[in-house]
C-alpha positions, -999 to 999 in steps of 0.1 A, spaced: 232 -98 -660 238 -65 -675 261 -39 -662 239 -21 -645 229 -50 -625 264 -60 -617 273 -25 -608 239 -13 -593 254 -7 -557 284 17 -569 259 36 -590 235 40 -559 263 51 -541 276 76 -567 238 89 -570 234 94 -533 270 110 -532 257 135 -560 225 143 -537 242 148 -508 266 173 -526 234 193 -543 219 192 -508 252 204 -493 256 233 -519 218 243 -514 223 245 -474 255 264 -481 242 290 -506 211 296 -478 233 296 -451 255 323 -469 222 344 -478 208 344 -444 241 354 -426 242 383 -455 207 395 -446 215 390 -411 247 413 -415 226 438 -435 199 443 -406 231 446 -381 245 470 -404 215 491 -403 211 489 -364 243 500 -359 236 532 -384 208 541 -360 234 543 -331 255 567 -353 220 590 -360 215 593 -324 249 607 -322 262 581 -297 294 578 -314 311 552 -287 278 533 -292 281 533 -327 318 520 -327 311 491 -302 279 480 -326 298 481 -356 328 461 -342 304 435 -332 287 439 -364 322 432 -383 334 408 -361 303 384 -363 296 391 -401 332 394 -416 332 385 -449 301 398 -460 292 431 -481 280 446 -454 311 439 -428 328 461 -453 303 488 -453 304 487 -418 341 489 -417 336 522 -438 313 537 -413 336 526 -385 364 544 -399 342 577 -401 333 572 -363 370 565 -352 380 596 -371 353 617 -356 366 604 -323 401 613 -329 410 576 -334 425 581 -368 453 556 -369 427 532 -356 406 542 -386 429 534 -410 439 500 -392 403 489 -399 405 502 -433 438 483 -439 419 452 -431 396 455 -459 420 462 -488 410 437 -518 378 428 -502 360 460 -507 339 450 -541 316 475 -550 330 496 -520 366 495 -532 364 531 -541 350 543 -513 373 521 -493 404 539 -509 393 573 -507 384 570 -468 417 553 -464 435 582 -478 416 606 -459 431 590 -429 462 589 -440 464 626 -450 453 631 -413 481 615 -401 506 636 -424 511 601 -448 506 624 -478 526 599 -502 507 569 -493 474 590 -493 480 598 -530 485 564 -538 454 554 -524 433 584 -544 450 568 -576 438 534 -563 404 548 -563 404 567 -596 419 534 -611 386 516 -595 361 542 -602 332 538 -623 323 570 -640 348 597 -652 338 625 -630 344 607 -600 378 594 -614 390 631 -623 379 642 -586 400 610 -572 426 621 -594 427 657 -583 427 644 -545 460 624 -552 479 654 -571 467 677 -539 479 649 -515 515 646 -533 520 682 -533 513 682 -497 539 660 -494 563 679 -514 564 655 -545 557 681 -571 564 658 -601 537 634 -593 513 665 -585 525 681 -617 520 651 -640 482 648 -627 472 681 -631 487 683 -664 466 651 -676 436 666 -658 441 702 -675 444 688 -708 408 674 -708 388 707 -719 357 687 -708 370 671 -675 351 685 -644 381 695 -627 401 709 -659 397 744 -647 413 737 -612 439 717 -629 451 746 -647 450 770 -618 471 742 -599 497 743 -626 502 781 -627 505 781 -592 534 753 -595 552 771 -624 550 805 -605 564 788 -573 596 776 -593 601 809 -612 633 826 -601 628 857 -583 637 893 -604 
């Protein structure tokens, strides 16, 4: 009697386990794909509520969509949209709190997430924290013009928070790039900083 005959039952169970695992993986992938499709549909339905001008309804639809489809790409987009809706209704802290829940999970939305979060923090007068998030957006930006714009926003936020040192570092860096999209603005801001610290004659 050969090895296979002696161990046929074990081999059979092993093969069955492999098939079950493969089937489980397939069903999981199908389930995740279906969830992502439903999340996307719910996201576009919430956008229609917003387009109609009904902010409370859009807020409600987005919150339901995020709760139901949390973890999907559309749920991150939904949080971004929800934050804007909340900002527009004067619920800035609530919008900021929503975005903080998505930190580190933004994927392709990471830059936008940091920018919208920074915008809310600026409205709350938290300029230093806003500057930090603009810089985080710059770090994950895919294109140089976006990176430069986010760094310029960070410099402005730091300046509004009375941190002229950080603002100067960023404006100096941006102004040194003659081909940069914000180089001209950076030089103007540096000139303003220099004139503001010169003693009166």
